[in-house]
N, C-alpha and C positions, 0 to 999 in steps of 0.2 A: 489912837492908842497911846496911853501914857508910857513914859520911858521906863517905868519899873513894874509894869503889869501887862496882862493880856496874853493870848496864846502864842504870840511870837517873841515874847520876852523870855528867853531861856536862861538857865543857870550860867551858861557861857557868857551871856551879855553882862551879867553881874561881875563875873571874874575879870573880864576885860574892861569894864566900865563903859560899854557902848550901848546905844539905844536899840539898835536893830541887829539881828543875827546875820550880818553880812560882812565878809572880809574881802578886801581887794587883793587880788593876786599881785605878787611882787613885780612881774613883768620887767625883768632886768634892763631891757633896752629903752623903756618908754615911760618911766616914772620920774617926776620931779616934784619939788616942794609944793608948788601950786596945786598940782593934781592930787597929791596925797592929802593935803589939807582940806581940799574940797570934799573928798570922801569922808574924812573924819567929821567935818562940820555938818555933813548931811546925816550923821547918826550911825554910820558904819565904821569899820576899822580901816583906815588908810595904812598902806605899807610902802615904805621907802626902800627901793632896791639900792644896794650899796655896790653891787658888782662892777658897775661902770663909773662909779664915783672915785676919782683919785683919792688916795689915802689922805693926802694933805688938805682935801676939800670936804671930807666926810663930816667933820664937826660943824663946819659952816652950813652945809646942806641940811643937817638936822636942826640947826638953829633957825634956818629959814622956815622949815615946817612949823616949828614952835611959834614963830612970829605970826603965822597965818592961822593957827588954831590953838585953842586951849583944851581941845578934846584929845583923848588917847589916840596914839598912832604907834605903829611898829616899824622896825627896821628889819630887812631881810639880809641875812648873812650867809653866803655860800662858802662852805669849808674847803676852799681850794686855794692853793698858793701860800707863800710864806707870810703874807700880811694878814691872814685870818685872825690870829690872836690880837694883833694890833687894832684891827677893825672892831673886834668885840670889846676891847678895852675902851675905845673911843665912844662906842655906843653906850656902854655902862657909865662912863664919866659924864656923858651928855644928859644923863637922867632918863634915858629911854627904858621903859619897864617891860616891853614886849618885843620878842624877837621871833621871826619865822626863819626857818632854815630849809633851803630847797633841795636837800639831798637826803633821800630816804635811807641810804645804807653807807654812811661815811666810814672811812677807814680809821678815823680817830674818834675818840669819845666826845663828840661835838656837844651833845646835850649836857654832859657833865661839866664841860668847860664853861658853857654859857650859864648854867645854874650857879656856878661859883661867883658870877657877877651879879647874882640876885635879880635875875630877870625871869619873866615867864617865857617859856620856850615852846614854840609850836612847830614841830618838824613835819614835813610833807612825806608821806609814805605811800608806796604802791601795793603793799601786800600786808596780810595779817601778821606774818612773821616779823616784818620790820616794825609794825605797830607795837607788838609785844616787847621787842627788844628796846625800843626807844622809851616806852613807858617805864620799863625797869630801870633805864638810865636816868629817869627823872623828868621826862616830858610832862608839861602841864596840860597840854591839849594836843590831840593828834589830828593832822589834816590828811584825810584819806583821799587820794587822787586817782580817779579812773582814767583810762586811756583815751577818753573822749576829749580831754583837755588839750590846750595848746602847749607847745614847748616839750620838755623832756618828760616822758610818761612811762608807765609800766605796761603790763600785758593784760590787766584785768579791767573789765568795764565797770563803770560807776555803780550801776544798779545792784549787782551781786556783791561788790566790794564793801560798800558802806555798812550794811547790816552785819556782815561778818566781822568787821573791825569793831563795830559797836559792841557786839557780843564778846569780843576777845579782850577788851580793855576796860578799865574802870574810869579813866579820865574822859572828859568830853571829847566828842569827835566832830570835826568839820568836814562837810562833804564838798569835794572839788571835782570838776571835770564834767562839763556839759550844762552848767547852770546859767540862766540868763533872765529869768522872769519869776513872777510870783508862784506860778505853777511848780517850777523847779524847787523853790524854797519850801513849799508845803510838802512836796514829795520827799525832800531831804529830811525834814522833821519827822515825817511818817516813818522813815527808815531808821530813825533813832539818832540822827545827827542833831546837833544843837545850833548849827549855822551852816551857811554855804560860803565858799570862796569862789569868786568870779574874776577872771582875767580878761578873756576875749570880749565879753559884753562891755566891760569898762573901757576898752580901747575905743569904742565908738561912742565917745562922749566929747563934749566940746572942750573940756579942760585937758583931756589926755593929749600929750604932745606928739602924737604920731601925725604924719602928713595927711592932709585932707584927702589926697588920692586914695590912701588906704582906707580911710573911714568911709568914703563913698563906695569903694569896692565892697566893703563889708555889708552895706545896706542891700546890695543886689546879689550877694553871694548865696550859694546853696550849701547844704550840709555836706555835699560831696566835693566841695571845693578845697578840702584839706587832704593831706596825705601823710604817711609815715615814712621817715627816712632814717638812716644811720643805724638800722638794725644790725648791719654787718659788723659794726664795731661795738655792739651791745650798749648803745647810747641812744635808743629810739627817741625820735622827736616828731611831734605832729606840727606840720607847717602848711602854709598856703601853697597850693599847686601853682608853680610857675616854672620858668625856664631853668632857674637855678636848682630847684628840686629835681627836675628831670635830669639835669646834668649829674647830680649826686646819685640818682638811681643808676645811671649808666656807669659811673665810676665804681659804684658798689658791685654792680654785676660783673665787673672786670677784676674784682678782688683788690681794689685800690686800698692803700694804707691811709691812716689818719693824716699823715703829712701831705698826701696827695689830695685829700679832701679839704684841708684847712683853707686854701684860698677861696673856697666857695662858702664854707660853713662858719668861718671865724666870726666872733662877736662883733668886731668892727664893721665887717661887711653887712651883717644883719642890721646893726644900728643905723648905718648909712641908708639902708633901704627903707626903714621906718620913717626916717626924717627927710629923705630927699624926694620921696614920692615915686621913685623908680621901682615899680612892683615886680620887675623881673630880675632885679639884681639882688643876690643874697637870699638866704633862707629866712622866711618870716614866720615866726611861731604864731599859730592860730588854731583854735579849737573848733570842734564840730558845732558848738553853740552859735557859730557865725550865721548859721541858717535861721536863727531866731532874731537876728538884728534887722530892724526895719526902719530905724531912724537914728538921729544923732542928737540926743537930748543933753542937757546939763547933767552933771553927776547927781545933783539933788533931785531933778525931775525923774531920773531913772530910779533912784532908791525909793522915792515916794511912790512911784508907780508900782514897783515890786511889792512894797509893803501893802498898799491898798488892794492890789490883786490878791495877795495871799490872805488878807483879812476877809475879803469877799468869799473866797473859796472856803475858808474855815466857817464862815457864817452859813453857807449853804448846807453844811453837814448838820447844823442844828445841834440840839442837846441829845446826847446818846444816853438812853436809860439803861 
């Protein structure tokens, strides 16, 4: 398929300057410049998470991505903490033109702020209400995320959520939550989305900097090997079933406060778990699509496979009179 034609080249591809309608999830704990560049070089949109990059290193990390690819890439900005505006300014000054933001209902006008820096803004939303509000605020593209995805999610499943958001907004929609192969891509396009966002599937690639122990676990995992935690504090998160998740369940059952949960759920503990290979320590975000993971390819091999599979499926439909 040529980069500017064919059934898989959607208007969103033209807007973002990418070859294929695939966006890499930010995955705040496990992205680095090499991984992000590999995604962009393979024709999708790589996304650099900034949440765990120290403020004084963000500009250099963006520069490292640019050294490794001349293709478009995005930076993910989470509107939390006092440094959010500074991070947004660094991103804009570094010439990044695409920003994803991982919080569907921010307390501040995040989209408006980011648009003031003349970047394309792609917020993640869990409901139709959020999608409408952020479109009104100026979002260029809406990422509709179902509860099947890993990390912080809403309450609505992907299948009913996507077409409802497509019907509710005029801007392009990206489908997220449960996507891992060409079948999912075609399904998302059939629902009216113009791309898919994948996080879990990209973790099981050679370039992703998670520990091999986690990657090998993903290959053998089932769709039932994830669970939801933190509902009690209204911050639901889908994670790998492990001892830490069970401990959180127990504490939530006792009515524990956020302060009591933090030693288990803090970002630092989670990042250590991803990188150390100790799969029982810390909560590890992971989506139900883990049940579709059967190997650990390179990023390019994975993207090429997804596109080839999707094209084959489209070919089987034939010409509709």
